[in-house]
C-alpha positions, 0 to 999 in steps of 0.5 A: 860565115856572114851570118855567124859574123853578124851574130858575134857582132850582135853579142858584142853590142849586147856586152858593150851595153851591159858593161859600158864602163869596161870599154871606155 
């Protein structure tokens, strides 16, 4: 479960980098 959560967080960080304006 821990590993899955870390993977989701990594994917989310990538999304934030790809679409920074969307999260502002």
